[in-house]
C-alpha positions in Angstrom: -56.6 -19.9 11.7 -55.2 -21.6 8.6 -56.5 -18.8 6.3 -53.0 -17.6 5.6 -52.0 -17.5 1.9 -48.5 -18.1 0.7 -47.0 -15.2 -1.2 -43.8 -15.6 -3.1 -41.4 -12.7 -3.6 -42.2 -12.6 -7.3 -45.8 -11.6 -6.6 -44.9 -8.9 -4.1 -45.0 -5.5 -5.7 -42.8 -3.9 -2.9 -39.6 -5.4 -4.1 -37.7 -3.3 -6.7 -36.0 -5.0 -9.6 -32.3 -4.8 -8.8 -31.5 -3.7 -12.3 -33.9 -0.7 -12.2 -33.0 0.7 -8.8 -30.9 3.9 -9.0 -29.9 3.8 -5.4 -28.6 0.2 -5.6 -26.8 1.0 -8.9 -25.1 3.9 -7.1 -24.1 1.7 -4.2 -22.8 -0.9 -6.7 -20.6 1.7 -8.4 -19.1 2.9 -5.1 -18.4 -0.7 -4.1 -16.6 -1.4 -7.3 -14.4 1.8 -6.9 -13.5 0.6 -3.4 -12.5 -2.8 -4.7 -10.3 -1.2 -7.4 -8.6 1.0 -4.8 -7.8 -2.0 -2.7 -6.2 -3.7 -5.7 -4.1 -0.7 -6.3 -3.0 -0.5 -2.7 -1.8 -4.1 -2.8 0.4 -3.4 -5.8 1.7 -0.2 -4.1 2.5 -2.1 -0.9 4.5 -4.7 -2.8 6.4 -1.8 -4.4 7.1 -0.2 -1.1 8.3 -3.5 0.3 10.6 -3.9 -2.6 12.0 -0.4 -2.0 12.6 -1.2 1.6 14.4 -4.4 0.7 16.6 -2.4 -1.7 17.4 0.1 1.1 18.2 -2.7 3.5 20.5 -4.4 1.0 22.3 -1.1 0.2 22.8 -0.5 4.0 24.3 -4.0 4.4 26.7 -3.4 1.4 27.8 0.0 2.8 28.4 -1.5 6.3 30.4 -4.4 4.8 32.7 -1.9 3.1 33.7 -0.5 6.5 36.1 -2.1 8.9 34.4 -4.6 11.2 34.7 -2.7 14.5 33.6 0.6 13.1 30.6 -0.3 10.9 27.8 1.1 12.9 29.7 4.3 14.0 30.9 5.1 10.4 27.4 4.5 9.1 26.0 6.9 11.8 28.6 9.5 10.9 28.2 9.4 7.1 24.4 8.8 6.8 22.4 8.3 10.0 21.6 5.5 12.5 19.7 2.6 11.2 16.8 3.5 13.5 16.5 7.0 12.0 16.7 5.6 8.5 13.9 3.2 9.3 11.7 6.0 10.4 12.4 8.2 7.4 10.2 8.4 4.3 11.4 6.2 1.4 12.0 9.2 -0.8 14.3 10.8 1.8 16.3 7.5 2.2 16.7 7.2 -1.5 18.2 10.7 -1.6 20.3 10.1 1.4 21.8 6.8 0.0 21.8 8.3 -3.6 19.7 5.4 -5.0 17.9 5.8 -8.3 15.5 3.4 -9.9 12.7 4.1 -12.3 10.7 1.3 -10.9 10.3 3.2 -7.6 9.6 6.6 -9.1 5.9 6.5 -8.0 6.8 5.5 -4.5 9.3 8.3 -4.2 6.9 10.9 -5.4 4.1 9.9 -3.0 6.5 9.6 -0.1 5.1 6.5 1.6 6.4 5.6 5.0 7.1 2.2 6.4 
């Protein structure tokens, strides 16, 4: 019953060297591409968040310029309600509020939503 021999992974011919496997190399390349895309999306999200902050700040400045009792109604008449602005694409809001910034050019072209 104790006739079992111990075999290490180095002596087993069924294991493929990881550096020589074409399939594993292909999988490794795909995994690296996915990681790069995730890194790019993180940068884009921060840019989108910055654009949203600029939009919110501009809306506050516009509302402060109006008389206190008419702020919301004048904003609705001239531009749109804040709920509609929040649902719009960032590019549309930049055009509506006449905002221009070179830093957000990529965001405006791609038309990300909130």
